[in-house]
C-alpha positions in Angstrom: -11.7 -81.1 15.0 -13.1 -84.5 16.3 -9.9 -86.2 16.9 -8.7 -83.4 19.5 -12.2 -83.5 21.0 -11.9 -86.9 21.5 -8.2 -86.9 23.0 -9.5 -83.7 25.2 -12.4 -86.1 26.4 -11.8 -89.8 26.3 -8.2 -89.9 26.5 -8.0 -88.8 30.0 -11.2 -90.1 31.3 -10.2 -94.0 30.8 -7.5 -94.1 33.2 -9.7 -92.2 35.9 -12.4 -94.8 35.2 -10.3 -97.3 36.0 -8.8 -96.0 39.1 -12.7 -95.5 40.0 -14.0 -99.0 39.2 -11.2 -100.2 41.6 -12.1 -98.2 44.5 -15.5 -98.6 44.5 -15.6 -102.4 44.5 -12.8 -102.7 47.3 -15.3 -102.6 49.9 -17.5 -105.4 48.4 -14.7 -107.6 47.6 -13.7 -107.4 51.3 -17.3 -108.4 52.9 -18.5 -111.0 50.2 -15.5 -112.7 49.5 -13.5 -111.9 52.8 -10.7 -109.6 51.6 -8.9 -108.0 54.2 -7.3 -104.5 53.9 -4.1 -105.8 53.6 -4.5 -107.7 50.7 -6.1 -104.8 49.2 -3.5 -102.6 49.4 -1.1 -105.6 48.1 -3.6 -105.6 44.9 -2.5 -102.0 44.5 -0.3 -101.9 42.7 -1.2 -104.7 39.9 -4.5 -102.4 39.7 -2.7 -99.5 38.2 -0.6 -101.3 35.9 -3.9 -103.1 34.5 -5.5 -99.3 33.9 -2.2 -98.0 32.6 -2.2 -100.8 30.1 -5.7 -100.4 29.5 -5.2 -96.9 28.5 -2.0 -97.2 26.2 -4.1 -99.8 24.3 -6.8 -97.4 24.2 -4.9 -94.3 23.1 -2.8 -96.4 20.5 -6.2 -97.2 19.1 -7.0 -93.5 19.0 -3.8 -92.3 17.8 -3.9 -94.7 14.7 -7.5 -93.5 14.0 -6.0 -89.9 14.0 -3.1 -90.7 11.9 -5.6 -92.4 9.2 -8.3 -89.4 9.1 -5.3 -86.7 8.5 -4.0 -89.0 5.6 -7.4 -88.7 4.1 -7.7 -85.1 4.9 -4.3 -84.4 3.2 -4.9 -86.4 0.3 -8.4 -84.3 0.1 -6.9 -81.3 0.2 -4.0 -81.9 -2.6 -7.1 -83.2 -4.7 -9.0 -80.3 -4.0 -5.6 -78.1 -5.2 -4.7 -80.2 -7.8 -8.3 -79.4 -9.0 -8.3 -75.5 -8.2 -4.5 -75.2 -10.2 -6.1 -77.1 -13.0 -9.1 -74.7 -12.9 -6.0 -71.9 -13.2 -4.6 -73.6 -16.1 -8.1 -73.9 -17.5 -8.8 -69.7 -17.2 -5.0 -68.9 -17.9 -6.0 -71.2 -21.2 -8.8 -69.3 -21.8 -7.6 -66.2 -21.7 -4.6 -67.2 -23.4 -7.5 -68.2 -26.1 -9.6 -64.9 -26.6 -7.2 -62.3 -28.5 -6.4 -60.3 -25.3 -3.9 -59.5 -22.8 -4.8 -59.1 -19.1 -2.7 -57.8 -16.5 -2.7 -58.0 -12.8 -1.4 -56.1 -9.8 -2.5 -58.0 -6.7 -1.1 -58.2 -2.8 -0.3 -61.4 -3.0 2.4 -61.4 -5.8 5.8 -59.0 -6.7 4.8 -57.2 -9.8 2.3 -57.8 -12.6 1.3 -60.3 -13.7 0.7 -61.2 -17.2 -2.0 -63.5 -18.7 -2.8 -63.7 -22.1 -0.8 -63.6 -25.3 1.4 -61.0 -25.7 2.3 -61.2 -29.2 -1.0 -59.6 -29.9 0.1 -56.2 -29.0 4.0 -56.3 -29.1 6.1 -58.0 -31.5 7.1 -61.4 -31.4 9.6 -62.3 -29.1 9.2 -59.7 -26.6 9.2 -60.5 -23.3 5.4 -59.7 -21.7 6.9 -56.8 -19.8 7.1 -54.7 -22.8 3.8 -54.1 -22.7 4.0 -52.2 -19.8 6.3 -49.9 -22.0 3.5 -47.6 -24.0 5.6 -45.7 -25.5 6.9 -48.5 -27.0 4.1 -49.8 -29.0 1.8 -46.9 -28.7 1.8 -42.9 -30.4 3.3 -40.5 -27.9 -0.2 -38.6 -26.9 -2.1 -42.2 -26.9 0.8 -43.8 -24.2 0.6 -40.4 -22.0 -3.5 -41.0 -22.1 -3.2 -44.4 -21.0 -0.2 -43.8 -18.4 -2.4 -41.2 -16.8 -5.8 -43.6 -16.5 -3.5 -46.0 -15.0 -1.7 -44.3 -12.3 -6.0 -43.0 -12.0 -6.4 -46.3 -11.7 -4.2 -47.7 -9.0 -4.2 -44.2 -7.2 -7.8 -43.1 -7.1 -9.9 -46.0 -8.1 -11.2 -44.5 -11.0 -12.1 -47.4 -13.6 -11.4 -46.6 -17.6 -12.2 -47.8 -20.7 -10.2 -46.4 -23.9 -9.7 -46.6 -27.2 -6.5 -46.4 -28.2 -4.0 -46.3 -31.5 -1.2 -48.4 -32.1 2.0 -47.4 -34.0 0.8 -49.8 -36.6 -2.5 -48.1 -36.8 -4.3 -50.9 -35.0 -6.9 -49.7 -32.7 -6.5 -51.4 -29.4 -9.6 -51.2 -26.1 -7.8 -50.5 -22.6 -10.1 -51.0 -19.9 -9.2 -50.5 -16.6 -10.6 -51.6 -13.2 -10.4 -52.4 -9.7 -10.2 -56.1 -8.3 -10.1 -56.3 -4.8 -7.4 -54.9 -3.0 -5.8 -54.9 -6.7 -6.2 -53.7 -10.2 -6.5 -54.9 -13.3 -5.8 -53.7 -17.1 -6.8 -55.5 -19.8 -6.2 -55.1 -23.8 -7.6 -56.6 -26.8 -7.8 -55.5 -30.1 -11.6 -53.7 -31.7 -13.5 -56.0 -33.3 -13.8 -53.1 -36.1 -10.7 -50.9 -37.1 -12.1 -48.1 -38.0 -9.3 -44.7 -38.4 -10.9 -41.6 -36.5 -13.6 -42.6 -34.5 -13.2 -43.5 -31.3 -15.0 -46.9 -29.3 -18.8 -46.4 -28.5 -19.7 -46.7 -25.3 -18.7 -50.2 -23.7 -21.5 -52.4 -23.1 -20.2 -54.2 -19.6 -20.0 -50.3 -18.5 -23.9 -49.9 -19.3 -24.6 -53.3 -17.3 -22.4 -52.0 -14.6 -24.5 -48.7 -14.4 -27.7 -50.5 -14.7 -26.8 -52.9 -11.6 -25.5 -50.3 -9.7 -28.9 -48.2 -10.6 -31.2 -51.2 -9.3 -29.0 -51.5 -6.0 -29.1 -47.4 -5.4 -32.8 -47.4 -6.2 -33.7 -49.6 -3.8 -31.7 -47.5 -1.1 -34.0 -45.9 1.8 -31.0 -43.3 1.8 -30.3 -40.0 -0.6 -28.3 -41.9 -3.7 -26.8 -41.3 -6.9 -24.9 -41.9 -9.7 -22.2 -40.2 -12.2 -20.9 -40.7 -16.0 -17.3 -40.1 -16.2 -17.4 -36.5 -16.8 -19.0 -36.1 -13.4 -22.3 -35.5 -14.5 -25.3 -36.6 -12.4 -27.1 -39.0 -14.5 -29.1 -40.5 -11.8 -30.6 -40.0 -7.8 -33.1 -42.4 -6.2 -36.6 -41.3 -4.8 -34.7 -40.3 -1.2 -32.7 -38.1 -3.3 -35.7 -36.3 -5.0 -37.3 -35.8 -1.4 -34.0 -34.3 -0.1 -34.2 -31.8 -3.1 -37.7 -30.6 -2.5 -37.0 -29.9 1.1 -34.5 -27.9 -0.2 -37.0 -25.8 -2.9 -35.2 -27.4 -5.8 -36.9 -29.4 -8.4 -35.8 -33.0 -9.2 -36.9 -35.6 -11.5 -35.7 -39.0 -12.8 -34.5 -37.5 -16.4 -32.7 -34.6 -14.7 -31.8 -35.0 -11.1 -31.8 -31.9 -9.1 -27.3 -30.9 -7.6 -27.1 -31.0 -3.8 -23.5 -30.9 -3.2 -21.5 -28.5 -3.4 -18.4 -28.6 -6.7 -15.5 -29.1 -4.1 -17.7 -32.2 -3.5 -18.6 -33.2 -6.6 -15.4 -33.1 -7.5 -14.0 -35.3 -5.3 -12.4 -38.6 -5.9 -13.9 -42.0 -5.7 -12.6 -43.6 -2.3 -11.9 -40.5 -0.4 -12.8 -40.0 3.1 -16.2 -39.7 4.5 -17.2 -36.1 4.1 -19.6 -34.3 6.2 -23.1 -32.5 4.1 -25.2 -30.6 5.6 -28.3 -29.6 3.6 -29.8 -27.6 5.7 -33.8 -28.7 6.7 -33.1 -32.5 5.0 -30.2 -32.7 7.7 -26.7 -33.7 8.1 -24.5 -36.7 6.1 -22.2 -38.3 5.1 -20.7 -38.5 1.4 -19.9 -42.1 0.5 -18.6 -42.4 -2.6 -17.0 -45.6 -5.2 -16.4 -46.3 -8.7 -18.6 -48.2 -10.9 -18.0 -48.7 -14.6 -16.1 -45.7 -15.7 -18.5 -43.3 -13.1 -18.6 -42.8 -9.8 -21.8 -43.9 -7.4 -22.5 -42.7 -3.9 -25.1 -42.3 -1.2 -25.5 -39.8 2.1 -25.2 -41.2 5.2 -27.5 -39.7 7.8 -25.1 -38.5 10.8 -26.6 -38.0 14.0 -24.9 -35.3 15.5 -23.1 -35.6 19.0 -24.1 -33.6 21.5 -26.6 -31.1 19.6 -29.5 -29.8 21.3 -32.9 -30.2 20.3 -33.0 -26.2 20.6 -29.7 -25.5 18.3 -31.3 -27.8 15.5 -33.2 -25.2 13.8 -30.4 -22.9 13.4 -28.6 -25.5 11.4 -29.5 -23.8 7.7 -29.4 -20.3 9.1 -25.7 -20.6 9.7 -24.5 -22.7 7.1 -26.1 -19.4 5.0 -24.2 -16.9 7.1 -21.1 -15.1 5.7 -20.2 -14.5 9.0 -17.7 -17.2 10.8 -20.3 -18.9 13.2 -18.9 -21.8 15.5 -21.1 -23.2 18.2 -20.2 -25.6 21.1 -22.0 -28.0 23.6 -21.5 -28.1 27.7 -18.6 -30.8 26.8 -16.5 -28.5 24.8 -17.7 -30.5 21.7 -18.0 -28.6 18.2 -21.7 -29.1 17.4 -22.2 -26.9 14.4 -20.3 -24.2 12.1 -20.4 -23.2 8.9 -18.2 -22.7 6.0 -17.2 -19.4 6.5 -15.7 -20.8 10.0 -13.5 -23.0 7.8 -12.3 -20.3 5.3 -11.8 -17.8 8.6 -9.2 -20.3 9.6 -7.9 -21.7 6.3 -9.3 -25.6 8.1 -10.0 -28.4 5.5 -13.5 -29.0 5.9 -12.1 -32.7 5.9 -10.5 -32.6 9.4 -12.8 -30.5 11.0 -15.2 -32.9 12.7 -18.2 -32.7 14.4 -17.7 -33.2 18.6 -14.2 -32.1 18.5 -13.1 -30.4 21.3 -12.3 -26.9 21.4 -9.4 -27.4 23.0 -7.9 -29.4 20.2 -8.9 -26.6 17.9 -7.4 -24.2 19.4 -4.5 -26.4 19.6 -4.3 -26.7 15.9 -4.9 -23.3 15.2 -1.8 -22.3 17.4 0.2 -24.8 15.7 -0.5 -24.2 12.4 0.3 -20.3 13.8 -3.3 -19.3 13.2 -4.0 -17.3 16.8 -2.4 -14.2 18.3 1.4 -14.5 19.7 1.3 -14.8 23.3 3.6 -15.2 25.9 1.5 -17.1 27.6 -0.3 -19.5 25.7 -2.3 -21.7 28.2 -3.3 -18.5 30.5 -4.8 -17.1 27.1 -6.6 -20.5 26.6 -7.9 -20.7 29.7 -8.9 -16.8 30.0 -10.7 -17.5 26.2 -13.0 -20.9 27.6 -14.1 -19.1 30.1 -16.5 -18.1 27.7 -18.3 -21.5 28.7 -19.5 -19.4 31.8 -21.4 -16.3 30.5 -24.4 -15.4 30.7 -24.8 -12.6 28.8 -23.0 -11.9 25.6 -19.3 -10.4 25.6 -17.1 -9.2 23.0 -13.5 -10.0 23.6 -10.4 -8.0 22.8 -9.5 -8.4 19.4 -7.2 -11.2 18.5 -4.5 -9.6 16.2 -3.3 -12.9 14.0 0.1 -13.0 12.4 -0.7 -12.4 9.1 -1.8 -8.7 10.0 -5.6 -9.5 10.0 -7.6 -8.8 13.4 -10.5 -10.7 14.0 -13.2 -9.8 16.7 -14.2 -12.5 18.6 -18.3 -12.3 20.3 -19.1 -14.8 22.6 -22.9 -15.9 23.6 -24.5 -18.8 25.6 -25.9 -21.3 23.2 -29.0 -22.1 25.7 -30.1 -23.6 28.8 -28.2 -26.6 28.8 -25.3 -24.5 28.5 -22.3 -24.2 25.7 -21.3 -21.3 23.5 -22.0 -19.3 20.3 -18.9 -18.1 18.7 -19.2 -15.5 16.3 -16.3 -14.0 14.5 -15.6 -10.9 12.2 -12.5 -9.5 10.4 -12.5 -6.2 11.3 -8.5 -6.2 9.5 -10.8 -3.4 7.1 -12.8 -1.9 9.3 -9.9 -1.0 12.1 -7.8 0.3 8.6 -10.5 2.8 8.3 -11.2 3.9 11.4 -7.4 4.7 11.7 -6.9 6.2 8.2 -9.8 8.3 8.9 -8.7 9.4 12.6 -5.4 10.5 10.7 -7.0 12.3 8.1 -9.6 14.1 11.3 -5.9 14.9 13.5 -4.8 16.6 10.4 -7.7 18.3 9.5 -7.7 19.7 13.0 -3.9 20.1 13.3 -4.5 22.1 10.3 -7.4 24.6 11.2 -5.9 24.9 14.6 -2.6 26.5 13.1 -4.9 28.8 10.8 -4.3 32.6 11.5 -8.1 32.5 10.3 -11.1 32.1 12.7 -13.1 29.0 11.1 -17.0 27.8 12.1 -18.8 25.4 10.3 -22.6 25.4 11.1 -25.0 21.8 10.1 -27.9 22.8 8.4 -30.0 22.5 11.8 -27.9 26.0 12.9 -25.5 23.7 15.2 -21.8 24.2 15.3 -19.9 21.5 14.1 -16.6 22.7 13.9 -13.9 25.4 15.0 -10.5 26.4 15.6 -9.4 28.1 18.6 -8.9 31.4 16.9 -12.3 31.3 16.2 -13.0 31.3 20.0 -9.8 34.3 20.5 -11.3 36.5 17.8 -15.0 36.5 18.9 -14.1 35.6 22.7 -16.9 32.9 23.6 -15.6 30.2 25.9 -14.0 27.5 24.4 -16.0 24.8 26.6 -19.1 26.4 25.1 -18.4 25.7 21.7 -17.0 22.2 22.4 -21.1 21.2 23.3 -21.9 21.8 19.5 -24.0 24.8 20.2 -26.5 26.1 18.2 -25.4 29.7 16.1 -27.9 31.5 18.9 -26.3 30.4 22.0 -23.1 31.6 20.1 -24.7 35.1 19.2 -25.3 35.4 23.2 -22.1 34.9 23.8 -20.8 37.1 21.6 -23.2 40.1 22.7 -22.2 39.8 26.7 -18.3 40.0 25.4 -19.2 42.8 22.6 -22.3 44.3 24.5 -21.5 47.3 21.6 -22.1 45.7 18.4 -21.9 41.7 18.9 -25.7 41.1 18.4 -26.0 43.4 15.2 -23.3 41.7 13.8 -24.5 38.4 14.2 -27.8 38.6 13.8 -26.9 39.4 9.9 -24.2 36.9 10.1 -27.3 34.7 11.5 -29.2 35.2 8.1 -26.8 33.5 6.0 -26.3 30.3 8.5 -30.2 30.0 8.5 -30.8 30.7 4.6 -31.5 27.1 3.4 -31.9 28.5 -0.4 -30.6 26.3 -2.8 -30.3 29.1 -4.7 -28.4 31.0 -2.4 -24.8 32.6 -3.0 -21.6 33.1 -0.9 -21.3 36.1 0.9 -17.8 38.3 2.1 -16.7 41.5 3.1 -15.4 43.4 6.1 -16.0 44.0 9.8 -15.6 46.6 11.8 -16.4 46.2 14.9 -16.4 48.9 17.8 -13.3 47.7 19.9 -11.3 48.7 16.5 -10.7 46.0 15.3 -11.3 44.8 11.3 -12.2 41.3 10.6 -12.5 40.4 6.6 -15.3 37.7 6.7 -16.8 34.9 4.2 -20.0 32.7 4.4 -19.7 29.5 1.8 -21.7 27.3 1.3 -20.3 23.1 1.4 -20.9 20.6 -0.4 -22.5 18.9 2.1 -25.6 21.1 2.7 -23.3 22.6 5.6 -22.5 26.1 5.7 -18.3 27.5 6.6 -17.2 30.9 8.3 -14.3 32.1 8.5 -13.1 35.2 10.1 -9.2 37.2 9.1 -7.7 39.9 11.8 -6.8 42.5 9.0 -6.2 45.1 11.4 -2.2 45.5 11.2 -2.5 44.8 7.5 -5.5 47.4 7.3 -3.0 49.8 9.4 0.2 49.5 7.3 -2.0 49.6 4.3 -3.1 53.1 5.1 0.0 54.3 6.7 1.8 53.3 3.5 -1.0 54.9 0.7 -0.3 57.9 3.4 3.6 57.7 2.7 3.2 57.3 -0.8 0.8 60.5 -1.4 3.5 62.1 0.6 6.0 61.0 -1.8 4.4 61.9 -4.9 4.0 65.3 -3.2 7.3 65.6 -2.4 8.0 64.7 -6.2 6.3 67.0 -7.5 7.8 69.5 -5.0 11.1 68.9 -6.6 9.9 68.6 -9.8 8.8 72.1 -9.6 12.5 73.6 -7.9 13.6 72.0 -10.3 11.9 74.4 -13.1 12.2 77.6 -10.3 16.1 76.5 -10.0 16.3 76.4 -13.9 14.7 80.0 -14.0 15.1 81.9 -10.9 19.4 80.8 -10.6 20.7 81.2 -13.5 19.5 84.7 -14.1 21.0 86.4 -11.1 23.9 84.0 -11.9 24.3 85.0 -15.1 24.5 88.7 -14.1 27.1 88.0 -11.4 29.4 86.1 -13.5 28.9 89.3 -16.0 30.1 91.5 -13.0 32.8 89.4 -11.5 34.5 89.2 -15.4 34.0 92.8 -16.1 36.0 93.7 -12.6 38.4 91.0 -13.2 39.5 92.9 -17.0 40.1 96.2 -14.7 37.5 98.0 -17.6 36.2 99.6 -13.9 39.7 100.5 -13.0 42.6 99.0 -11.4 41.7 96.6 -8.2 44.7 96.1 -5.8 45.9 92.6 -5.0 43.3 91.4 -2.3 40.5 92.9 -4.5 41.4 91.1 -7.8 41.8 87.3 -5.2 38.1 87.9 -4.2 37.5 88.6 -7.7 38.8 85.2 -8.7 36.9 83.9 -5.5 33.7 85.1 -6.6 33.7 83.7 -10.7 35.3 80.4 -9.5 32.3 79.9 -7.0 29.5 81.6 -9.7 31.2 78.6 -12.1 30.9 76.1 -9.3 27.1 77.2 -8.3 26.6 77.1 -12.5 27.8 73.6 -12.3 25.8 72.7 -9.5 22.7 73.6 -11.1 23.7 72.2 -14.5 23.8 69.2 -12.8 20.7 69.2 -10.6 19.2 69.8 -14.1 20.5 66.6 -15.5 19.6 64.6 -12.4 16.4 65.6 -13.0 15.4 64.5 -16.6 17.4 61.1 -16.0 15.0 60.8 -13.0 12.3 61.7 -15.4 13.6 59.2 -18.0 13.7 61.4 -21.1 17.8 62.5 -21.0 18.9 61.2 -24.2 22.5 60.4 -25.7 23.8 61.8 -29.1 26.8 60.1 -29.4 29.3 60.6 -32.0 32.6 60.4 -33.0 34.7 61.8 -30.1 38.9 63.5 -29.7 39.8 62.0 -26.6 42.3 64.4 -25.9 40.0 67.5 -26.7 37.2 65.9 -24.2 40.4 65.7 -21.9 41.0 69.7 -22.3 38.0 70.8 -22.2 37.4 69.0 -18.8 41.0 70.2 -17.6 39.7 73.7 -18.6 36.5 73.7 -16.8 38.5 72.0 -13.8 40.5 75.3 -14.3 37.9 77.6 -14.0 36.4 76.1 -10.4 40.2 76.0 -9.0 41.7 79.4 -10.0 45.7 79.9 -9.1 45.7 81.0 -5.5 48.9 83.6 -5.0 50.3 82.9 -8.1 50.5 79.3 -7.8 47.9 76.6 -9.3 45.4 74.8 -6.4 45.1 71.5 -8.4 48.4 69.8 -10.1 46.7 67.6 -12.9 48.6 64.9 -14.8 47.1 63.8 -17.8 48.4 60.2 -19.9 46.3 59.1 -22.8 47.4 56.0 -24.5 48.2 55.3 -28.4 46.1 53.6 -30.8 42.9 53.6 -29.1 39.9 52.9 -30.9 37.6 55.2 -32.5 35.6 56.6 -29.4 31.5 57.0 -30.2 29.8 59.1 -27.1 28.0 61.7 -26.1 31.0 64.4 -25.8 28.9 66.7 -23.8 28.4 64.1 -21.1 31.6 62.6 -21.2 33.2 66.0 -20.1 30.5 66.4 -17.7 31.5 62.9 -16.3 35.3 64.1 -16.3 34.9 67.6 -14.7 32.8 66.2 -11.6 35.2 63.4 -11.1 38.5 64.9 -11.4 36.7 67.8 -9.3 35.9 65.3 -6.7 39.4 64.0 -6.6 40.6 67.7 -6.7 38.1 68.1 -3.3 39.7 65.2 -1.7 43.3 66.2 -2.2 45.3 69.0 -0.5 45.6 72.2 -2.2 48.4 71.3 -5.0 48.3 67.7 -4.8 48.6 65.6 -7.6 45.7 64.5 -9.8 46.4 61.7 -12.5 44.1 60.8 -15.5 44.9 57.6 -17.2 42.4 56.6 -20.7 43.7 53.2 -22.0 41.9 50.6 -24.1 40.7 47.0 -23.5 39.1 45.2 -25.9 36.2 47.4 -27.3 36.1 49.4 -24.0 38.0 52.8 -22.8 38.9 53.2 -19.2 39.2 56.4 -17.4 41.6 55.9 -14.3 41.6 58.8 -12.0 43.9 58.8 -9.3 44.9 61.0 -6.6 46.9 61.3 -3.1 44.3 62.8 -1.2 42.5 61.4 1.3 40.7 58.0 0.9 37.2 58.2 -0.1 34.8 58.1 2.5 31.9 55.7 2.8 29.3 58.6 1.9 31.5 59.5 -1.8 31.6 55.8 -2.7 28.2 56.0 -1.6 26.8 58.7 -3.7 28.8 57.4 -6.4 27.5 53.6 -6.6 24.3 54.9 -4.7 22.1 57.9 -5.3 22.3 60.1 -2.7 21.8 63.1 -2.4 21.4 63.7 1.2 25.0 64.0 2.5 26.2 66.2 4.3 30.0 67.1 3.4 32.2 70.1 4.3 35.0 72.2 2.9 36.7 71.7 -0.7 34.4 68.4 -0.4 31.3 70.1 -0.5 29.1 69.5 -4.1 31.2 66.4 -4.6 28.2 64.3 -3.8 26.0 65.5 -6.2 28.6 65.7 -9.2 29.7 61.8 -8.5 25.9 60.7 -8.3 26.1 63.1 -12.3 29.2 60.4 -12.8 27.2 57.2 -12.0 23.8 58.5 -14.3 26.0 59.2 -17.6 28.3 56.6 -16.8 25.0 53.7 -16.8 23.3 55.6 -19.8 26.9 55.0 -22.3 26.6 51.4 -20.8 29.4 51.8 -18.2 30.6 51.1 -15.4 32.0 53.1 -12.1 34.5 51.2 -9.8 36.5 52.9 -6.8 38.8 51.2 -4.7 42.1 52.6 -2.5 45.7 53.1 -2.8 47.8 51.9 0.0 47.4 54.2 2.9 46.4 57.7 1.3 44.5 58.0 -2.0 41.9 56.6 -3.8 41.3 55.1 -7.6 38.0 55.5 -9.6 37.8 53.4 -12.7 35.0 54.7 -15.6 34.8 51.5 -18.2 33.0 53.1 -20.9 32.2 50.8 -24.1 34.3 52.3 -27.2 31.0 52.6 -29.4 28.0 53.9 -27.0 25.6 53.8 -30.1 25.2 50.2 -29.9 24.4 49.9 -26.3 21.8 52.7 -27.0 20.0 51.0 -30.1 20.2 48.0 -27.5 18.2 49.7 -24.6 15.9 50.8 -27.2 14.8 48.1 -28.5 
């Protein structure tokens, strides 16, 4: 200011001038007027006092002047403030009289400021801040719409113009706009109260768009306008030129869209984002609100450190789906595509050209997107050695924490240095390789475990797959098979190992391999080699055109089959001989036996003369043995009928006591008295009240006779044999106890299982066949046979028969 300059300049110049004047005048006074030095030094204090007084006088004069100027400036300021206050009052009075209410939010006021008559919106007597309680005076849907619009205005800077319906059904126009660093809301009643239709497009919004178009049309960079629904409605000439460079049609009536959907929906006032338009260049997107819509322009961006020889790659790289990033020699990012951001889930707004690769790696590691390495610094240093590459390099796969696997290929970026990174997500590829390897291992293990020799030949006649069994069967070296030999080579190897017939066998097999006729059929057969081995083979055509051959060594099974066939034939022959023997027995043995029995009875009757005691004893032995032999013959015939399946029962009501007596009589004939003493002591106990017994009486007598005779044979002469007959429900039990030696395993097997070949001596001879008869006839009746020991000596045999065998026979027939 002027007073300050005067103070700084003149306030210090006055005393300095007085002192200099005094010093310069002193020599002159001394010369002209005869002043001496002493007189001069005595006048020095006076001179200083005069200078100080002059300085004080001058300073006081200027201070008075400064105070006067300050009072004048303050008066002028107060006058200006009063004028401004009056002007503000006039504006507020003007707004109050316009029939609208304006609400302001600025950084200079605490809370909203209300201008206008609040009674136009809310009832009289309400405080102005009741206007912001939208649910009080607006309908619910209208209140929510206005609150959302106001929030978007404050947060995103999006202006709005709405038509709202109050609870009194009054149509209100609400407009919002950005006011410097604050926001403003204007509410006014509509000029015409229309019941349904929304308010038309405001004139001031159209004016804003028109003004914005005129400004943006004059810009030399691509510029555009969008309406409230984000539709592109205007593009300047630079915008149309950029669209034509990209091969798109663009006109004033229908401008072409150059931005992607994410950039189109970016809010006004958002940070500038990078837009890459291929041949058109790289730009920064700048947007701002205009009359309820959005305006913007593309500011050209000069890439940091971009080499001239890399500029032509921009359009190609951005169009690729493969993630690519290019860094210059200073490790600065000069190019990347959207796939790179998608691979690492990087926000494109964060990733900027010119960023150091180390900063990007550190960011990815912080976010947990890089491999978990114990020494991250060493891993990063190794990765950054890519800048020294002269040829492309494929690094070890990166196994990321999220389970993905990424393959990184590094290549030199150009003669000035730098590196190009190409990233490939090989997770699915590794999974398929692993799955294929597992399937191949399973297939290989399965083939190796097969007992068949397997060989697969391609359409070119070369071996593509085989197993060790194939090599073993044809004596082909394994190392030869590993080299995928041609079938001719395999035939030569087999001929060398099997000179007798190897060549002829594989000559025939080769025809099935080289036959490419699509209508050919599969082949199979059996090979008999000169070394005695027999192989079953099959030639099968596979769906992919290859041919599979299988060989199975059936030498042992064929020998077993031949042996079983021969044995079966021998058994059939033996059975035929047995049948013939039975037929012969029935005729050849019975006739002589009848004669023997007849003559023995004649001698015993003493019709031919008296017999002495010894002769009578011999005659009794002949009679008993003849009876036993007859019983054996009957048993053989009965067994033959049972084995032939022609044995039949004739069930009839039976008297159990009579059946027992018949068996006793047969037993007495087989075991006659010796020297007047009985050779068997048989005791019979028949329980009273037995159920009616229906069975084949002849067969039951045979069962009891053979069972009792067997017990007699196992007992000492004169030993006790006890037969007990008891009932148990609808079953009849015949229990035979003896006191002889316990029945051996041979006899038990004969009773429980058919065994005609037992070698038994003494009194027990013939017991095995009789017990087999017992088992057969008991089974025919549907009964069971059990044998158990009685203490230290003796056995107990229990025959369990149904009381009515006819029912059993009927069930068996069904």
